[in-house]
C-alpha positions as CSV (number, residue, x, y, z in Angstrom):
1,M,82.4,105.7,119.2
2,D,84.2,103.7,121.8
3,L,86.5,105.3,124.3
4,T,89.6,104.0,122.7
5,A,88.7,105.7,119.4
6,A,87.9,108.9,121.2
7,V,91.3,108.9,122.9
8,D,92.9,108.2,119.5
9,V,91.2,111.3,118.1
10,I,92.1,113.5,121.1
11,R,95.7,112.5,121.0
12,A,96.2,112.8,117.3
13,P,98.5,115.4,115.8
14,L,96.5,118.3,114.4
15,G,97.1,117.1,110.8
16,E,95.6,113.7,111.6
17,I,92.5,114.6,113.6
18,L,90.0,114.6,110.7
19,P,91.0,111.3,109.2
20,R,90.9,109.7,112.7
21,L,87.6,111.3,113.5
22,S,86.2,110.1,110.2
23,D,87.3,106.5,110.9
24,A,85.8,106.7,114.5
25,L,82.5,108.0,113.3
26,S,82.1,105.9,110.1
27,E,79.8,103.2,111.5
28,A,77.6,105.4,113.7
29,I,77.4,108.4,111.3
30,P,77.9,107.4,107.7
31,H,79.5,110.3,105.8
32,R,81.5,111.1,102.7
33,A,83.6,114.1,104.0
34,L,84.5,116.1,107.1
35,A,85.4,119.7,107.1
36,E,86.9,122.0,109.8
37,L,87.0,125.7,110.0
38,S,89.3,126.8,112.8
39,G,89.5,130.3,114.2
40,N,92.7,129.7,116.1
41,C,95.0,128.3,113.4
42,Q,96.5,130.9,111.1
43,H,98.6,128.5,109.1
44,S,95.8,126.2,108.1
45,P,92.4,127.4,109.3
46,F,90.4,125.2,106.8
47,K,90.8,121.5,106.5
48,T,88.8,118.7,104.8
49,H,89.0,115.0,104.6
50,G,87.1,112.6,102.4
51,H,85.1,113.0,99.2
52,P,82.8,116.0,98.9
53,P,79.2,115.4,97.9
54,G,79.4,117.4,94.6
55,D,80.7,116.5,91.2
56,P,84.2,115.0,90.9
57,G,86.7,117.9,91.4
58,S,84.2,119.9,93.5
59,A,85.3,121.1,96.9
60,I,83.8,122.3,100.2
61,T,84.6,126.0,100.4
62,T,85.4,128.3,103.3
63,V,82.4,130.4,102.3
64,E,80.1,127.4,102.7
65,M,81.7,126.6,106.1
66,A,81.5,130.2,107.3
67,A,77.8,130.3,106.5
68,L,77.3,127.3,108.8
69,A,79.4,128.7,111.7
70,P,76.4,130.3,113.5
71,S,74.6,126.9,113.5
72,A,77.7,125.3,115.1
73,R,77.8,128.0,117.8
74,A,74.1,127.7,118.7
75,E,73.4,125.9,121.9
76,G,72.6,122.2,121.5
77,S,73.1,120.1,118.5
78,R,71.1,120.0,115.3
79,Q,71.2,118.4,111.9
80,G,70.1,120.0,108.7
81,R,70.7,120.4,105.0
82,A,73.1,122.9,103.5
83,R,74.8,123.5,100.2
84,M,78.2,121.8,100.4
85,A,80.5,121.4,97.3
86,G,77.5,122.0,95.1
87,P,74.4,120.0,96.2
88,R,72.4,120.4,99.3
89,C,73.3,117.6,101.7
90,P,72.9,116.6,105.3
91,F,75.2,118.3,107.7
92,W,75.9,118.3,111.5
93,P,77.6,121.4,112.7
94,C,79.5,121.3,116.0
95,T,82.0,123.5,117.8
96,A,84.8,123.0,120.3
97,T,86.9,125.5,122.2
98,P,90.6,124.4,122.3
99,P,92.6,124.6,125.5
100,R,94.6,127.8,125.8
101,R,97.9,126.1,125.2
102,A,96.7,124.4,122.0
103,R,99.0,125.4,119.1
104,C,98.5,125.1,115.3
105,S,100.9,122.7,113.6
106,S,102.3,123.5,110.2
107,S,102.3,119.8,109.4
108,S,98.5,119.7,108.9
């Protein structure tokens, strides 16, 4: 990801972060979907973007994401396989701590 793309993702309104991140990562990390489980946004704590790996109409669930949360919080980065929207597929969990002043947007 080039720095211009990183700045675009960082400056995006909350409702546009996943689509912009998906675009920025698309060449380096081919993927079909991104999902976010946020502990600091009561309005919309779970967001997805893209096409889940399962059958048409399937969806990544909060239960699946919550099961991966400990992997995201572990030190370092790892890749693995997990059940997402039905089938087991590759995943890359990561975590970020928002700045104290970050606020959830109802337009997400």
